[in-house]
Phi, psi and omega in degrees: 000112178274141179184191179206163176258130179295131181297325185277306187259355178067012179284144178278130182240122178289155181299132179087348180281136178283144180211129178216087183282353182274337182271128180212179179229165175302315182300317180295324182283337184251353186295330183266004180285154175295165180300319178299316181289324176296318177298317179297318179296316179300320179293320176301313182297314179299318179299314181296320181295332178293338182291328182140195185294136180193173177246130177241124183209156178267141178217111182055258182250014186229159174245118187264142176240119193220143167255256173279335172214168183295128178254341167197159173218160180243128176247102181292129175244175181297319187245001179197167172256125176268115181253125181245116185252127180264120179225173177274007182210161174275136178274140178241099181200157181299332181289336184276116182284322177195164177225123181242141176291120181267332177199188180297330185245355188239137176242131177268116180256122185261125180232140176255131179243130179240349183209152180306324183293346178279348180271076181206173178304142008275350182303313181295327176294319179295320179297316179297318178300317180294319179301315181285325183296323181302315181284323180297321180301325180289327185276340179285120181274137178281142178295147180294140179283141176280142180290137179264358180283143178282137178279142177278140180254000000 
């Protein structure tokens, strides 16, 4: 039997069999969650939809919430939901497990959710701030860079 093991998901694929481990759905990522975590995810999703127009899609092991760019994503784990919120600052609160610089202007703030009741302020306030920040970031014009070349006299 000729075949191969997928480098990403380690699944065995028979020769000629189609395989795409990168394509997934929200339902596939949340179907094995406990009832508490499914309820928490639904509340997160409903909260995000109240903010306005956006795109929600699954990508590999995460569910992305995006306007012009991703403003937060949810990574479902066995015992919690890892919520990563992108803001222009690091959050300082007991709910925030860590904050990593994602780019020059963006900080990824990691929050763990284990129950529906945790999807309330300040978490919902941070999500709204991130939703608004993504668009605000686009409208702020960067100052023009000064030329470093020497002028001829």
